[in-house]
N, C-alpha and C positions, 0 to 999 in steps of 0.2 A: 135502486141499490147502487151505491158507489163502489167502484172496483179499481184496484191497482192494475193498470193495463200494461205497463212496461217499467222495468228498472233499468236505469241508464247510468253508465259510469265512464270516466275518462281521465287519464293522467294529464297534468299540464304539459304543454309543448310550446316550442317557439314557432310562430306562424308569421310568414311574410305578409305585410299589409301596407299598402301605400308608401312603399319605400322604407318602412320601418319593420322592426321585429317585435311582435307582441307575444309575451309569455302568458298563456291562458289555458284554462281548463274548460272553456265553453264547449269544446267538441266532445259530446257524450254519445255513446252507442249502447243499444239495448244488450242486456246479458241474459242468458238462459239459466234456469234453475234457481234455487234458493241463494240469497245473498245476505251476508251478515251486516246489520246496521249497528254502528257503534256510536258512542257519545259525540265524537267529533267528525265522523265521516262514515261513508259506506265502503266496504272493502273493494279495492280496485279503483277508487275515485280520488280526486284531488283538485285543488284550486290553485290558480296561478297567482292571484292577488289576494292574500289573506287579509289585507286591510279593508277590502270591500266585500269579500265572500268567505264562506266557510267559518269555522269556529263553532262554539257551542250553540250560539243563537241562530246560526245559519248552516246547520249541519246537513240539511236535506232540502233541495229545491223542488217545488211541486208545480206542475202545470197541467191544464185540463185538455182533453180531446175536444171539448166543445169550443175552446179558444182556438185550437188548431183549425177546426172547421171554419171559424169566423175569419181567420187570416187567409185561409185558402180562397174564400170568397172575395175578401177585400183586395188581395193582390192578383187574383186570377191565376193562382198556382195550384198544381196538383202533386208537388214534390216534397211536401212537408211531412216529416216522419218523426216518431218519438225520439226525444233527446235533442232535437234541433234548436229548441229554445234554451238549451243549457240545463234542463231540469233533470233531476235524479229520478223522480217519480212522475210518470205520465199517468193520469187518472181520468176516469170518467165520473161526471157528477162533481159536486162540491165547487160550485162557481165562486168567483171572487166576491160576488155580491151576497153570498149566503154564508161562507166560511167566516168566522169571527176570530179576532185576536184572542188567544187564550183557550180556544177550543182544543180539546184533546181527542185523539183518534187512535184506535187499535187497528194495526195492520199486521197480519201474521202473528209472530211472537212479540212484536215490538209495540210500544206506545209512544205517541208523538204529541207535541204541543205547538200550535201556530204562534209564531213570534213577531212576524213583520211581513210586509209585501216585498217583492223582488227589489233589489238594488238596481237603479237605472244607470247602466253604463253602456258605453259604445259597443262592447264586445258582442252583445246579442244582435245588434245590427250588422256587425262585421260577419258573424256566423251565417246570417240569413241573406246577406247581400242586400239588405234594406236599411240604409243608414239612419232613416228617420224612425226606426223601430222603438227606441227608448221613449220618444215623445208619444208615439201612437199607443204604446202599452198603457200609459197613464190616461191619455185622452179618451181611449175606448174602454177604460175601466177594466182592463184584463191584464194585470201585472203578474199574476201568480204569487206564490208565497213561500216562506221558509218554515220548516219544522225544527224544533228542538227535540232531541231524543230523550224521552223520559225513562223508557225501559229498553235496553238493547235486546236485539233478537234478529231472527232470520225472517225475511220477507221473500215473496215470489210473485211474479206476474199472475194475476187471477185471484189474489187474496181480496176478500171483502174488506171494505173500510167502514168501521163502526165508530160513531161518535160516543165518547165516554163521559164528556163533560163540556158544558157550554162556557165560553169565556165571559169574564166580567164586563158588564155594560153592553155586551153583544154588539160591538163595533166591527163591521165587516172589513175584510181586507181591502175591498174597493173604496170604502169610506175613509179608512186610515190613509190609503195611498193618495186619494184626492185631497185630504186634509193637509198633507205636507206639500204637495206639488201644485195645487190649483189655487187660484185667488178666491176671494169672498168666503173666507173660512168661518165656520160656525163656532162661536166662542164656547157654547155649551158643549159641543163635541170635543173641543180642545180640553176642556176641564175633565171630561170623562176619559179622554185618551191618556192623560198623565196619571190616571187612577187605575190603569190596567197593569197589574204587576207582571203579566206575561209578555208585555211589549218589550222588545229589545232595548237595552240602555241607550243606544245611539238615537233611536227614534224618540225615546222618552225625553232625552235632552233637547232634541229639536223642538218638540211640542212645548216643553217647559219654557224655552226661549221665546217661542211665538206667543205663548200665553202671557209672559212677562211684558211683552210689548203691548198686548191688548189691555192689560191691567194697569199700565202706566201711561196716563194721558200725555205726559211730557214727552214720551217716546215718539208720539205721532205729531208733535208740534214742530214748527220750523226750527232747524238746528241753529245754534249760535253762529254769528258771523265768523268766518274763518274755517269752520269745519267743512262747509260746502264752498265751492269756488265762488268768488265774488262776482264773476261774470262768465259768460259762455264764449268760447272761441278766443280769438286774439284781438287785442286793442293796442293802440300806439301809446308808448310811454316815451318820455323825453329824458335824456341824460341831463341831470342838474349839475353834477360835478363828478370828477374822478379823483382818485388818490392812490398813490403808490404805497402799498403796505410792506412790501419786501421786493427784492430784485425780480421775483417771479409772480407776485400777486398784486393785482390792481382791484381796488374797490370802485364800484359804480353806483351812484345814487340816482334813482329813477323817480320821476313824478308824472302825473297824468298830463298828456300833451294838451288837453283842453282845460287844464286848470282845476278840474274837479277833485274832490277828496277821494283818495284811494281807499278801497275797502280794507278793513283791518285784517292783518294776517296773524296767524298763530306762530309763536316763536318756535322755529324748527322746520317750518314748511319751506317748499321750494318754488321757484319761478321758472317757467319754461319760455325760452326765447326762440324766435325764429329769425335767422340771419341769412343774408344772401350767400350762396356757396355754389357757384356754377349754375346749371340749368334749373336745378331744384333747390329750394331753400333748405337749410340745415336746421335741425332742432337740437337744443341742448337745455338741460335742466340744471339750475344752480340754486343751492340753498340760500335763503335770505340770511345775511349775517347781522342784520338788524332791520327793524321796520317801525314805522310810525306814520308821520305825514308823508314820508318817502320810503320806498323800498331800496335796500342796499344789498347788492350781491358782490361777491369778491371772487374774482376769476384768476386761477393759476394758469400761467402760460405753459402748456405742455410742449415737450420737445417736438412731437409730431402731431400736435393737435391743430387741425385746420380751423376749427371754430374758435378755440381760445386764441390762436394766432391772429385770426381776423379781428377779434374783439380788441386785443392789445394794440393792433396796428391802426384800427379805424375808429374806435369809439372815443369820442371827446364830448365835452359839454355842448349840448345842443343836438347831438345825434339822436335820431328817432329810431326806436326799435319796436318790433311787434312782440307782445308778451301775452301768455295765457295767465289766468288768475292764479295766485298762490294756492297750492294744494298739498296734500300729503297727510298721512296719519302719524308721522313722527313729530310730535310737538310737546312742549312742556305742559303738563297737567297742573291745574290749580290744586294745591295740596299744602299740608303743613309739614309733611315728612322731610327729612334730610334729602338733599339732592346731590348726586355725583355726576359731574359732566366730564366725559372722557373723550379725547380726540387725538388724531394723529394727522400731521400735515394739513392739507386744505380741508380735511374733515372737521376742522375747527369751526367752520362757518355756522352750521345750524346750532351748535351748542353755545356759540358766542351770542347768537340771537336770544337764546334762553337766558344767558347771563345778563344781557341788556334788559330783558323783561323783569328779571328778579330785581335788578337795580332800580328800574322805574317804579316798582312796587314797594321799594324800601323794605324788601322781604327780610324777615327775621329767621327764615329757615336756615338750617345748617347747610352750607354749600361747600363742596369740594370741587376744585378745578384741577384736572389732571390732563396735561398736554404733552405729546411726544413729537419731537421734530429732530431733524438731523443735527443742527448746530445753531448758534446764536444768529448767524447770517440768514438762515432760512426761517427764523422765527417771525411770524407776522402777528400783528395786534398786541405785542408785548405790553407797551405802555397803556393801551386801551383796556386790556384785561386787568392790569394791576390797579388802574383807577377804579374800575368797577368792583373789584374784590375789596379794595379799601373802603368803598362806600357802603358795603354790607356789614351788618353787625356780627354775623357768624360765618364768615367765608375764609377760606384758605386756598392756596394754590401750590402745585408742584409741576415744574417743567422738567422733562427728561430729555437730554441731548444724546441721541443714539450714537453719534460719532465719538463721544467720550466714554459712555458706559453701556451702550447697547440698549435695546428695548427692555423696559422693566418686565420681570417675570412674575409668576404667581407669588413667589416669596416676597418680592418687593412690594407688590400690591397689598399682600396680607399684612405686611409690617406697618402700613400706614394707619391702621386702626380705624378703617371706615365703619360708620354706623351700620349695623345689620338691618335697620329699618329704612335704609335709604332707598330711593328710586334712582336708578342709574340710566344715563343716556349716552350712547356710544356712537361715534361716527369716524370713519376712516376706511382704509383698504380692508377688504373682506378678511384676509388672514389675521390682521390686527384685531378686528372686532371679534373673531372667533376666540383668539387667545385671551382678550380682555374679558369676554363674557365668562370664560372658564375661570379666569383669575378672580373676578368679582364674586362668582358663585362660591369659589373656594374661600373667599374672605368673609362669607356668611350672608351675602345678599341673595334673597330668593330669586330664582330664575325668572319668575313671572314679573319681577320688578326691574328687570334689566331690558331696556329697549334700545334698538339699534336702527340706524338709517343705512340703507343699502344703496350705494351708487350703482347705477345701471339697472339692468333687468332684474325682476324678482325671480326667485328660484322656481323652476317649473314644477307642475303637478301633472304627470302623465302616467296614470295608473296602468300597469301592465306592459308599458313600453320598455324594452331592454335598453341598457345604457349603450350609447354610441359615441364615437370620438367627438369631442367638443369642437364646434366651429363658431367663430365669432359671427354675429349677424352680418348678412351680406345680401346683395341683390340676387334675386332668384336666377337659376339657370334658364336658358332658353331665350327666345325673342322677347323684347319688352312689351308690356301691355299698352293699350290705348285708352284705358279708362281713367277715372278720377285718381288723384294721388292719394296714397295711403301712407301715413307717416307713423312710425313707431318711435315715440319720443324718447323712451328710456334707452332704446337700442341705437338711436341716432341714424336711422335710415328711412328713406322715402322711396316708395315704389309705385309705379303706375299700375292700377288694377287691370287684371286680365280675366276674361270670362273662362279661362282654363280652370279657375278655382271656384269652388262652390261656396266658400265662406272666407271671411277675413282670417279665421283660424288656420285654414289651409294655406293661405298666402304667408302668414307668419311662419308656419312650419317650413315652407319652401325657402324662407330667408334665414332659417335657424334662429329665429327670435324665440326666446324661452316662452312657453305657453302653459296654460292651466286648463284642464278639461276633465270630464268624466263621461257625460252622456253624449256630447257632441250633437245634441238635437234640441236644445232649448228647454231642458227640464231642470237640471240640478243647480244651475247658476254658478258653478265653480269657475267658469270662464269669464264671469262678469268683469268688465274693464272700464275704467273711467274714460269718457269721451271728451277730449279736450276741445275739439272743434269739428264741425261738419255734421252731416246727418247720414243715417243708414236706413236700409230697408231689410226686411227679414224674408229670406227665401222660404223658410218654414216658420210660421208664427210661434213664438215661445208660448208655453202654457201660461206663464205669468211674466209680464214685462218687467225688466229691471227698473230700478229707481231712475228718475230723470237725471240725465248727465252720465248715464252708464249704458253699456251695450253688451249683449251676449255675442261674443265674436264667433261662437261655434255655428251660428246660423245667420249671421249678419253679412250684408254686402254694402259697399259704400254707395250712397245715392249721389253724393258729391264728395269733393276732397275731404278726408277725415284725418284727424290727429288723435292717436290713442296713447294713453299712458301705459305703454307696454315696451 
């Protein structure tokens, strides 16, 4: 007989953890007597991160005493008590290998439906003091599961648990969990999973996407040239020529130093250069302003920019530089829809590459070129853009000088009469792109059709971590490490590895490099990062390795010097 052993609740609280503050409801404590279970929650309970926990599909978290026994044996612990895995219901019986998605159970006055396995996040490891716990929950097939509340009512420890209905296709919680997180997926089971109406929408979508890849042979074939980097690591390129575009902007054309053909780049992608800068080389990424037999970058000399200053002072025809292959997912898609290219300042470079590509194709697409700069003196590529616009059958341009009339607002953009079916590409400073995205949406272009290139680091994804004062990426505090160099290309810093850190993710956090994570143990792949150069090893093997050329920084350490697109 299955029984409700304990009912556990807890309100979200701020918890100090590794120099950060985590807002979490993972700390649950048993309560005595009857407790009311409602559609969205249990009285007295709450969740700190509603994006990953709680809500109708995850109203009640369930974990088994048999799994408690398993982990006590595994870790050699005797201090595990109900609620420590963040569950609301501690039960006996109903293992993850026998409970099925869609099963319904009556407990006390209430009835429940199983919707999905536990969400793998770092907070269960934080609560238990076992950082690898999210990985182990999946690897040992003991995740626990969530209930949806079908009928509200009171429950109390000691209530019998009675199954009232079996879920469609009888797919167990453990099977569904493994299907999402482990390799060698069973296609037949994927087809059944998307046909289980009780499965929560997020998991339904994940399985539908996995099934789409399985059903589309082209999805597993080699990607077209330019989507994946044309080479691994850095190779030498030779400067063929330079040209002054404005008082502050210099274009540099690069060719292979060995005379070989350069791999094709997609218009809008960027090139990462490694240049000498003191004891450690500096890395900077520059969008290609055109590409073909040669790659062209166009570098603005910044007032306090060490790397741009070095480039302007030292790069000449014949100079040899080290470069990683063109990469990035901001590029012009092959399409027939109208295209709007919007830029400010040196953000012109990737959209200029797109305009070159349209010109080379003799495209008949409707093209709008919108550029914002301070004044005529700061305008780079003016004649080049005009020539390209004139060569296209359906192209027009507008240049806005902010010194004369300020930056165009939403009304000015709306008055242009941009086609609502257009695909827009934006590049420039972050505030500019936010304003333009809003203005273009206001002009009738769907948000999903507005793409932007972000200079510098990507926005972080740190679920549950409370906001802290922003700091620019910097060298970590404390004595320098003695290990391989770790370079964060987008953030522009290089740090020698130290054994004080368990993972590259921890080193990045110590440097205030923006990071992305959820499980922190090689399960969810949110932290996956392109590996520009070098090799890594994993202190805790991921449940599924990332694609070649990528690394899970939450559990990786450098084997030799590495460069990451972070």
